[in-house]
N, C-alpha and C positions, 0 to 999 in steps of 0.2 A: 342411525336406525330407526324405530320410533322407539318411544317411551311405553315397555310390558302393560302396564300400572294402563297408557292414554287409553289400548286399544282390548280391553277389558271393559273401558267406559267405550269405543265407538257400538260392539256389542251390544249396548239397551239398547244404540239408538236400532240397528237389531230385530231387535224385546220389540221394542215399538211402528214399529215397518211393521212383523207379523200382527200385530195387534188390531192397527191399521188395517190389511186385508180380511184377517178375519170377519171385524167390524162390518167390513166391509158386505162381505161375503154372506155377510147373516143377516143385510140389509139393511144398517143400526145406519152406517153411511154412504153419502154415494162415491164413488168412485174420486174421483175429482186429479186422475194422473194420478193415484199408490201403482194401477198397475201397471204405465208408465215403464214406474224407479223400477216394479220389480221387472222388466219382460230386459232392463237398463240390465240393470244386475245379472241378469242371465247370462246372457251375455257380452259384459267382461269382470265383473269377478277370474273370469279359467286367468286374464293376468296377470290380478294382484295376488293370488293362491293360489296353485295350479294345482296342488297335492290335498286341497282340499275344498275345492272353489262347492260342490256342488252340494258337502254335506255344509253345508251354509248357506245355502241360494236354499237347498229341502229345507230345514230348519227354517227356515223363513213358511213359508209356503203352504206347511207340509202340518206343520203345527195347529195342533188346535185349542181355538182358547177356554175354558169359560160360561157360561152366560154372565155369571161374578162378569171378571176381565174385561167379556164387551159390553155390560152397561159402563163401566167404569170406561172404557177408554171412549165412547161415546160422549160422553155428558164433558170427560174430559178434553176432547174434539170440539164440542158444539158450545162451550161455552168461551174459551177461546177465541170465537170465531164470531162467537156475536160480540164479545169485547173489541175485532178489531172492525165488523160490520156498523157496529156505534162510532167506534174513532173516525171511518172514512166519514159518515153522514154527514158526525160534528164540522167539517173539513172539505165536504162539496168531493168529498176523495180529491183530492188534490194535498194531498201526505211522500212521511216516505214511513213505512213499514219494516221493523232490523229486525229477523229472527239467528238471535243464538244459539248455536250449537248446533242451526236448525238440519246437518245432519239430511234422512233422507224424508222428511215432509212436503209432504209436495204443495200447502196452499199459498204460499204462492203466483204459482203456475195458473190459479183460474183466477186468486185477484185479478192478475197481471190480464188475462186473460178478459174482466167484469167489468173494472176501473179500467180504462181509459188514458188518464192522469196517473196515479197512482203509480210510485218508486217499489220495489221491493230488494233487501239486501237479507241475503245471509253468509251466513260466516262460524265457521269451523277449520279444523286440525285439515289439514295439508292432503293427510291421505281420505280427507272421507273428500273433500273438494275437488279430489284430483276423481274422484268416484264421481260425481257428482255431473258436471263439469263432462264426465265422459260418455257416463247417459245422454245427459242432456242434447250432447251436440250432436249422439249419434241416434235421435227420433226428430223424424223429420216436424212434426206439430210442438213440439216442446221445443224445436230454437229458432218454431215460426215465432213462438209468443213472446219467447223473449228477443228476438231483432239476430239471435246469433245464426252463421253460416253452419246448415245443415252439409254433418259430414258423411258420405255412402258406402257403406262402411267398413267396419274398422279389424286393424291388423295385428302383431305382435307390434310393430316401427312403428304406426303409429302412438300405437299405445303407450310404449318407451317416453319419447319426447313426449307424451299431453304433461305440461305442466303451470305453475300457475293457477289465477284463478277465470274472473269471464268476468265484461262491463261491455255494459250497451249503454242506448239512450236509459228504459230502468231502470233493466237490471243487473246487479251486484251480489257476483261466488267472490268472495275474500276468505283465505286458507290466512289464519289469522290465531295464535294460538290466545284466550281470554287470557288466561293467566300470564299475559305479558301485557302489564295494563300497560307500558309509557308504549306500546306495539299501539292499541286501544288513540290512546287518545294522540299520538299521533292522526291515529285513520283518523278520526272526528275528528278531527282536525280540518282536513276534505270536503267534509261537508256545508253542505249548504246552509248555513242556520234558518233562514225563511222559511224552510219548507217541516213543517208544525210532523214531528217521527211518532209515533209509538214505537217503542222495543215490545222484541214479548222474552221471556224465556222458559221455555217449557222443562220441565226436570233438569234447570242443566246447572242453577244458580248452588241446587243444589251437592254437588258431586264438590264444589268447588267450594277451596277452605275458606273459612267465614271469615279470614281477616282481608285475604283476597276479592271473594265477594261484590265486602261492603267497601271499597278501592271502582271495584267494574262499579257499583253502583253512583257512587262517590264519581267516578269521573265521567259516568252516563250526567247524572244531573250537571256538569261545571259546564257538559262539551251541550250539546241539546239545549236550547234554551230555550226551547217550546215539543215537552214531553212529557210521553208515558210511558210507566214502564207496567206489563202485565207478569207478573209470576206464577207458575202452576210452578207447587211443588209441596213432597211432604212433610209430613209433620209429625211427631212424635208421641203425642200424646205425654199424659202427664199418670197413664193406667201403664199394660206393662207394653202395645201399641208399637210404643219407637222401638227398644229392648230387644226382642225380637225382631221382625224388622234390620238390624243392626247385623246379630249372629247371620241371619239368611245372607243378609250381604257381603258378611265376612269370607261366606262359604263357597264367594264368587268373588274375593277380593274387594268387590270394591268396599268406599267410604264414602260417607253419603256425613262430614262434619256438621252441618246446619239441622238437623234431622231430632237434636235430642237438646242442641243449644239452643233456636226458638221453637222451641215441638211444641206452640199454642199460635194460633188467632190469632191471640190480645201482643202474641211478646216475635211473629212475627210483621203484625204493622208498625209499633214500638222501634222498631229495626229500619224497617224507611224511612221511620217520622225521624227519627236519628237522624241519620244522616241527609236530613233539610231536606228532606220529600216533603212538601204545607200539607198536598191533600190527600188519604190516606183509606182506603174501604179495599172489604176485604171476606172470603167470604169461604166455609168451605165445604164441599163441594155435593154433600148429603141438601144442602140448605140451595146451592145452584138449581138442581137437582130440580128442586121443586117449587121452586120463588122464578127461574128464566125458563120454566120447558114450561107450551102449553098443556092441559088435560087429554088434548085433542094428541097431542106426541105421543105422552106420559103412556096412551094408552095403546100403542103405533107399535110403541116398544118395549113392550111389556106381553103384546101375541107374540112380540117374534121367536123368542124363547121362553119354558120354562121354568123357570124361576125360585130357587126352592131355600138357598139362604137367603132372605131378606134377611134378615138383621147383622149379618158376615157382610150385607153388605152397604145396609146402613154404616159400619163400623170401621168398615176399610172408608168411602165414601170422606165419610167425620175426617178418618187422620190422609187429605188430601184437601190443598184449598190451591184461594186462586186472588189474592192477592196485590191491588193496582192503586200506582201512582199519581200523580201529575202537577206539573207546572210549568208556570207560563203562557198559561190558557185557560178563562173560563168554560166552564162542561157542566151542564146539565144533563148533569148522566142519570136517566131513566130506570137504570139498571138497578136492585134492593137488593142491598148485602144487608139491610138486617131486620129481625123483625123489628 
């Protein structure tokens, strides 16, 4: 039986999916197969949670997000996509992207479609992997993108027999609890070391005990000779913001161990350097919004919804960061991380 705490963490993925769907619906972001994920969940949630599947699905698609949340979702998504595109450019698309705690995120599918040499790996809890595998196999377009056999028509019997991950020539969906660092280490031993790897952690490490999260980072550093690690996480700051966030998380039975321990951008960058990563860059999301997004795009975004909470948005974005560390290769990164 799944750990209740892990089940609570899984609900944060549905929160993120709901945010992405709202941002797409309001024209902040392109679809890029998010609605395919939603269609799959609508079909398959009934097998996982018979009594509450409609409530779960409706909570995702019928929850209207405030403009401040839509702006945050937009810059979080775009910033990571920009880093991915820069990494792919560095290696002419001949590389691997590995998403830790990928959940319902669908960026891998448009990347596989656009870049014919890229490999994409997604790692998550067993239950999450089972659901995503079901969604992919029962969607003809998604199955075709990853090179898997399309399943026409799902049944309870089919669902009951569905287990394990999914592996094709360029795509792998892996059921692995990342807190089991020994299992992660064993899995990474199978990797072709000649393929450069970009590892994504989008609000994943923050839910892990700091000592375990540090072991995950160290294992990635030791096992991947040419790699980059892009982390998107909240930082508590030195004011009251972090304490308020901790209390809000407690009400949902959630913990973010790193929030107050690595509560500034400087501390988070030092964390990676102390773990042996030679080159580390970082910026908060307010800086990234103003430095990475061109003025025409900023104007387009500003016209989508009226936003009254300008100062609140600035405060929110200043308490989330993107930290990028890399090793084993030279990278003339053109992205600006400081003034």
